[in-house]
A tleap script that builds the chain and sets N, CA, C and O, in Angstrom:
source leaprc.protein.ff14SB
mol = sequence {
  NMET GLN LYS LYS LEU ASN PHE ALA VAL LEU
  GLY THR GLY ASN GLY GLY ARG ALA PHE CYS
  GLY GLN ILE ALA GLY ARG GLY TYR PRO VAL
  VAL MET TYR LYS PRO LEU GLY GLU THR THR
  GLU PHE LEU GLN LEU LYS GLU GLU LYS GLU
  MET TYR LEU THR GLY ASN THR SER ILE GLY
  GLY LYS LEU GLN CYS VAL THR MET ASN CMET
}
set mol.1.N position { -4.832 13.789 38.734 }
set mol.1.CA position { -5.441 14.142 37.475 }
set mol.1.C position { -5.825 12.859 36.740 }
set mol.1.O position { -5.008 11.947 36.614 }
set mol.2.N position { -7.071 12.784 36.253 }
set mol.2.CA position { -7.547 11.612 35.544 }
set mol.2.C position { -7.187 11.712 34.071 }
set mol.2.O position { -7.387 12.749 33.439 }
set mol.3.N position { -6.654 10.624 33.533 }
set mol.3.CA position { -6.234 10.577 32.139 }
set mol.3.C position { -7.440 10.279 31.248 }
set mol.3.O position { -8.216 9.371 31.545 }
set mol.4.N position { -7.606 11.038 30.153 }
set mol.4.CA position { -8.688 10.814 29.205 }
set mol.4.C position { -8.280 9.721 28.223 }
set mol.4.O position { -7.201 9.777 27.633 }
set mol.5.N position { -9.148 8.729 28.052 }
set mol.5.CA position { -8.860 7.622 27.157 }
set mol.5.C position { -9.426 7.892 25.767 }
set mol.5.O position { -10.521 8.436 25.627 }
set mol.6.N position { -8.673 7.510 24.746 }
set mol.6.CA position { -9.092 7.562 23.352 }
set mol.6.C position { -8.892 6.164 22.774 }
set mol.6.O position { -7.932 5.479 23.128 }
set mol.7.N position { -9.790 5.736 21.891 }
set mol.7.CA position { -9.713 4.397 21.333 }
set mol.7.C position { -9.697 4.437 19.814 }
set mol.7.O position { -10.300 5.311 19.191 }
set mol.8.N position { -8.994 3.473 19.231 }
set mol.8.CA position { -9.026 3.236 17.789 }
set mol.8.C position { -9.287 1.748 17.602 }
set mol.8.O position { -8.623 0.917 18.221 }
set mol.9.N position { -10.241 1.413 16.762 }
set mol.9.CA position { -10.560 0.022 16.468 }
set mol.9.C position { -10.164 -0.236 15.027 }
set mol.9.O position { -10.626 0.446 14.111 }
set mol.10.N position { -9.306 -1.223 14.833 }
set mol.10.CA position { -8.813 -1.559 13.497 }
set mol.10.C position { -9.632 -2.712 12.952 }
set mol.10.O position { -9.463 -3.857 13.373 }
set mol.11.N position { -10.513 -2.411 12.021 }
set mol.11.CA position { -11.373 -3.420 11.416 }
set mol.11.C position { -12.837 -3.077 11.615 }
set mol.11.O position { -13.223 -2.516 12.640 }
set mol.12.N position { -13.652 -3.423 10.617 }
set mol.12.CA position { -15.075 -3.092 10.673 }
set mol.12.C position { -15.938 -4.333 10.544 }
set mol.12.O position { -17.084 -4.257 10.102 }
set mol.13.N position { -15.390 -5.467 10.929 }
set mol.13.CA position { -16.185 -6.693 10.946 }
set mol.13.C position { -17.154 -6.672 12.125 }
set mol.13.O position { -17.290 -5.655 12.805 }
set mol.14.N position { -17.817 -7.784 12.362 }
set mol.14.CA position { -18.793 -7.845 13.450 }
set mol.14.C position { -18.177 -7.498 14.801 }
set mol.14.O position { -18.763 -6.742 15.577 }
set mol.15.N position { -17.007 -8.044 15.082 }
set mol.15.CA position { -16.344 -7.764 16.355 }
set mol.15.C position { -15.934 -6.311 16.491 }
set mol.15.O position { -16.119 -5.709 17.549 }
set mol.16.N position { -15.375 -5.738 15.423 }
set mol.16.CA position { -14.966 -4.338 15.448 }
set mol.16.C position { -16.143 -3.403 15.648 }
set mol.16.O position { -16.051 -2.430 16.396 }
set mol.17.N position { -17.245 -3.695 14.983 }
set mol.17.CA position { -18.451 -2.868 15.121 }
set mol.17.C position { -19.023 -2.977 16.528 }
set mol.17.O position { -19.426 -1.975 17.119 }
set mol.18.N position { -19.058 -4.193 17.063 }
set mol.18.CA position { -19.577 -4.386 18.419 }
set mol.18.C position { -18.713 -3.630 19.426 }
set mol.18.O position { -19.235 -2.987 20.337 }
set mol.19.N position { -17.398 -3.709 19.263 }
set mol.19.CA position { -16.488 -3.022 20.174 }
set mol.19.C position { -16.664 -1.511 20.070 }
set mol.19.O position { -16.685 -0.824 21.091 }
set mol.20.N position { -16.792 -0.977 18.845 }
set mol.20.CA position { -17.013 0.461 18.651 }
set mol.20.C position { -18.306 0.914 19.324 }
set mol.20.O position { -18.336 1.946 19.994 }
set mol.21.N position { -19.366 0.143 19.144 }
set mol.21.CA position { -20.650 0.486 19.748 }
set mol.21.C position { -20.582 0.524 21.259 }
set mol.21.O position { -21.164 1.409 21.886 }
set mol.22.N position { -19.877 -0.431 21.854 }
set mol.22.CA position { -19.751 -0.475 23.310 }
set mol.22.C position { -18.906 0.677 23.834 }
set mol.22.O position { -19.248 1.291 24.844 }
set mol.23.N position { -17.812 0.971 23.157 }
set mol.23.CA position { -16.949 2.080 23.589 }
set mol.23.C position { -17.689 3.409 23.455 }
set mol.23.O position { -17.694 4.215 24.386 }
set mol.24.N position { -18.318 3.641 22.293 }
set mol.24.CA position { -19.048 4.890 22.065 }
set mol.24.C position { -20.204 5.032 23.050 }
set mol.24.O position { -20.496 6.135 23.514 }
set mol.25.N position { -20.860 3.924 23.367 }
set mol.25.CA position { -21.973 3.941 24.299 }
set mol.25.C position { -21.576 4.328 25.712 }
set mol.25.O position { -22.411 4.769 26.501 }
set mol.26.N position { -20.316 4.163 26.025 }
set mol.26.CA position { -19.811 4.541 27.346 }
set mol.26.C position { -19.223 5.959 27.350 }
set mol.26.O position { -18.693 6.425 28.359 }
set mol.27.N position { -19.334 6.636 26.190 }
set mol.27.CA position { -18.942 8.039 26.110 }
set mol.27.C position { -17.493 8.315 25.762 }
set mol.27.O position { -17.054 9.462 25.839 }
set mol.28.N position { -16.734 7.291 25.381 }
set mol.28.CA position { -15.337 7.498 25.011 }
set mol.28.C position { -15.227 7.830 23.522 }
set mol.28.O position { -16.021 7.337 22.721 }
set mol.29.N position { -14.248 8.661 23.144 }
set mol.29.CA position { -14.019 8.914 21.724 }
set mol.29.C position { -13.419 7.664 21.067 }
set mol.29.O position { -12.472 7.073 21.586 }
set mol.30.N position { -13.977 7.278 19.933 }
set mol.30.CA position { -13.491 6.090 19.237 }
set mol.30.C position { -13.414 6.377 17.740 }
set mol.30.O position { -14.322 6.969 17.156 }
set mol.31.N position { -12.307 5.944 17.134 }
set mol.31.CA position { -12.090 6.043 15.693 }
set mol.31.C position { -12.151 4.627 15.140 }
set mol.31.O position { -11.494 3.725 15.659 }
set mol.32.N position { -12.940 4.432 14.089 }
set mol.32.CA position { -13.031 3.130 13.430 }
set mol.32.C position { -12.217 3.191 12.145 }
set mol.32.O position { -12.427 4.067 11.305 }
set mol.33.N position { -11.287 2.251 12.001 }
set mol.33.CA position { -10.428 2.186 10.820 }
set mol.33.C position { -10.828 0.992 9.964 }
set mol.33.O position { -10.910 -0.131 10.461 }
set mol.34.N position { -11.075 1.230 8.686 }
set mol.34.CA position { -11.389 0.163 7.732 }
set mol.34.C position { -10.223 0.031 6.764 }
set mol.34.O position { -9.925 0.962 6.017 }
set mol.35.N position { -9.559 -1.129 6.776 }
set mol.35.CA position { -8.366 -1.282 5.952 }
set mol.35.C position { -8.632 -1.602 4.476 }
set mol.35.O position { -7.731 -1.470 3.649 }
set mol.36.N position { -9.849 -2.018 4.139 }
set mol.36.CA position { -10.134 -2.440 2.764 }
set mol.36.C position { -10.899 -1.362 2.008 }
set mol.36.O position { -11.092 -0.263 2.528 }
set mol.37.N position { -11.331 -1.656 0.804 }
set mol.37.CA position { -11.979 -0.692 -0.074 }
set mol.37.C position { -13.258 -0.075 0.461 }
set mol.37.O position { -13.902 -0.606 1.366 }
set mol.38.N position { -13.606 1.069 -0.129 }
set mol.38.CA position { -14.831 1.777 0.253 }
set mol.38.C position { -16.050 1.011 -0.232 }
set mol.38.O position { -16.187 0.742 -1.425 }
set mol.39.N position { -16.924 0.666 0.681 }
set mol.39.CA position { -18.190 0.030 0.342 }
set mol.39.C position { -19.310 1.023 0.628 }
set mol.39.O position { -19.086 2.050 1.270 }
set mol.40.N position { -20.486 0.724 0.163 }
set mol.40.CA position { -21.642 1.572 0.445 }
set mol.40.C position { -21.857 1.682 1.945 }
set mol.40.O position { -22.147 2.761 2.463 }
set mol.41.N position { -21.713 0.563 2.639 }
set mol.41.CA position { -21.883 0.533 4.099 }
set mol.41.C position { -20.834 1.413 4.791 }
set mol.41.O position { -21.157 2.143 5.729 }
set mol.42.N position { -19.583 1.344 4.331 }
set mol.42.CA position { -18.523 2.182 4.894 }
set mol.42.C position { -18.837 3.657 4.700 }
set mol.42.O position { -18.704 4.450 5.632 }
set mol.43.N position { -19.253 4.028 3.492 }
set mol.43.CA position { -19.558 5.426 3.204 }
set mol.43.C position { -20.706 5.934 4.075 }
set mol.43.O position { -20.694 7.088 4.504 }
set mol.44.N position { -21.695 5.083 4.338 }
set mol.44.CA position { -22.798 5.460 5.213 }
set mol.44.C position { -22.305 5.659 6.650 }
set mol.44.O position { -22.687 6.629 7.305 }
set mol.45.N position { -21.465 4.752 7.139 }
set mol.45.CA position { -20.882 4.894 8.478 }
set mol.45.C position { -20.044 6.156 8.582 }
set mol.45.O position { -20.105 6.873 9.581 }
set mol.46.N position { -19.263 6.422 7.544 }
set mol.46.CA position { -18.395 7.603 7.525 }
set mol.46.C position { -19.217 8.887 7.603 }
set mol.46.O position { -18.802 9.852 8.245 }
set mol.47.N position { -20.374 8.903 6.956 }
set mol.47.CA position { -21.231 10.087 6.957 }
set mol.47.C position { -21.998 10.229 8.278 }
set mol.47.O position { -22.054 11.320 8.846 }
set mol.48.N position { -22.582 9.140 8.764 }
set mol.48.CA position { -23.425 9.196 9.960 }
set mol.48.C position { -22.623 9.190 11.261 }
set mol.48.O position { -23.018 9.825 12.238 }
set mol.49.N position { -21.500 8.474 11.274 }
set mol.49.CA position { -20.634 8.351 12.462 }
set mol.49.C position { -21.410 7.910 13.698 }
set mol.49.O position { -21.255 8.480 14.778 }
set mol.50.N position { -22.244 6.893 13.528 }
set mol.50.CA position { -22.994 6.334 14.644 }
set mol.50.C position { -22.927 4.817 14.588 }
set mol.50.O position { -22.937 4.223 13.510 }
set mol.51.N position { -22.859 4.192 15.771 }
set mol.51.CA position { -22.855 2.745 15.856 }
set mol.51.C position { -23.744 2.348 17.033 }
set mol.51.O position { -23.443 2.667 18.183 }
set mol.52.N position { -24.834 1.654 16.737 }
set mol.52.CA position { -25.760 1.202 17.772 }
set mol.52.C position { -25.937 -0.302 17.667 }
set mol.52.O position { -26.052 -0.849 16.570 }
set mol.53.N position { -25.958 -0.964 18.808 }
set mol.53.CA position { -26.128 -2.405 18.882 }
set mol.53.C position { -27.478 -2.711 19.510 }
set mol.53.O position { -27.888 -2.052 20.465 }
set mol.54.N position { -28.159 -3.701 18.980 }
set mol.54.CA position { -29.409 -4.160 19.576 }
set mol.54.C position { -29.371 -5.674 19.660 }
set mol.54.O position { -28.728 -6.332 18.843 }
set mol.55.N position { -30.046 -6.212 20.626 }
set mol.55.CA position { -30.053 -7.653 20.862 }
set mol.55.C position { -30.090 -7.882 22.348 }
set mol.55.O position { -30.856 -7.231 23.059 }
set mol.56.N position { -29.261 -8.814 22.839 }
set mol.56.CA position { -29.178 -9.051 24.283 }
set mol.56.C position { -28.721 -7.800 25.010 }
set mol.56.O position { -29.130 -7.544 26.143 }
set mol.57.N position { -27.874 -7.024 24.356 }
set mol.57.CA position { -27.390 -5.755 24.889 }
set mol.57.C position { -27.737 -4.663 23.891 }
set mol.57.O position { -27.511 -4.814 22.690 }
set mol.58.N position { -28.284 -3.566 24.390 }
set mol.58.CA position { -28.569 -2.414 23.528 }
set mol.58.C position { -27.717 -1.250 24.000 }
set mol.58.O position { -27.901 -0.736 25.104 }
set mol.59.N position { -26.780 -0.837 23.149 }
set mol.59.CA position { -25.862 0.250 23.497 }
set mol.59.C position { -25.350 0.865 22.201 }
set mol.59.O position { -25.408 0.226 21.151 }
set mol.60.N position { -24.867 2.053 22.259 }
set mol.60.CA position { -24.288 2.679 21.082 }
set mol.60.C position { -24.093 4.161 21.284 }
set mol.60.O position { -24.465 4.720 22.316 }
set mol.61.N position { -23.504 4.792 20.286 }
set mol.61.CA position { -23.255 6.218 20.365 }
set mol.61.C position { -22.570 6.731 19.121 }
set mol.61.O position { -22.466 6.026 18.116 }
set mol.62.N position { -22.107 7.956 19.194 }
set mol.62.CA position { -21.440 8.632 18.085 }
set mol.62.C position { -19.978 8.199 18.030 }
set mol.62.O position { -19.316 8.063 19.059 }
set mol.63.N position { -19.493 7.989 16.818 }
set mol.63.CA position { -18.080 7.708 16.598 }
set mol.63.C position { -17.371 9.023 16.314 }
set mol.63.O position { -17.942 9.918 15.690 }
set mol.64.N position { -16.141 9.141 16.767 }
set mol.64.CA position { -15.374 10.349 16.495 }
set mol.64.C position { -15.038 10.436 15.023 }
set mol.64.O position { -15.093 11.512 14.427 }
set mol.65.N position { -14.683 9.285 14.427 }
set mol.65.CA position { -14.248 9.284 13.034 }
set mol.65.C position { -14.351 7.863 12.471 }
set mol.65.O position { -14.156 6.890 13.200 }
set mol.66.N position { -14.653 7.746 11.188 }
set mol.66.CA position { -14.599 6.496 10.452 }
set mol.66.C position { -13.693 6.770 9.257 }
set mol.66.O position { -13.974 7.661 8.456 }
set mol.67.N position { -12.610 6.009 9.134 }
set mol.67.CA position { -11.599 6.365 8.150 }
set mol.67.C position { -10.929 5.144 7.540 }
set mol.67.O position { -10.986 4.047 8.096 }
set mol.68.N position { -10.296 5.347 6.395 }
set mol.68.CA position { -9.433 4.353 5.771 }
set mol.68.C position { -7.975 4.813 5.818 }
set mol.68.O position { -7.090 4.148 5.278 }
set mol.69.N position { -7.733 5.948 6.464 }
set mol.69.CA position { -6.400 6.529 6.542 }
set mol.69.C position { -5.785 6.252 7.908 }
set mol.69.O position { -6.211 6.810 8.919 }
set mol.70.N position { -4.785 5.389 7.925 }
set mol.70.CA position { -4.133 5.040 9.183 }
set mol.70.C position { -3.404 6.257 9.736 }
set mol.70.O position { -2.785 6.177 10.797 }
savepdb mol mol.pdb
quit
């Protein structure tokens, strides 16, 4: 039996966003946790639940959840 993987990324900086985009792009469920205050950008991410990367690598997908609640 194959085990289903779930991911949580703690932090929404450049590295956290890149990691979320790569995980979501591969079809795994990922939760993004933001430890600091609600920003306009956070609220938009929380509503849209999407992370796409463009540049040398183009990948992305839907996030399972964006939250400030550990």
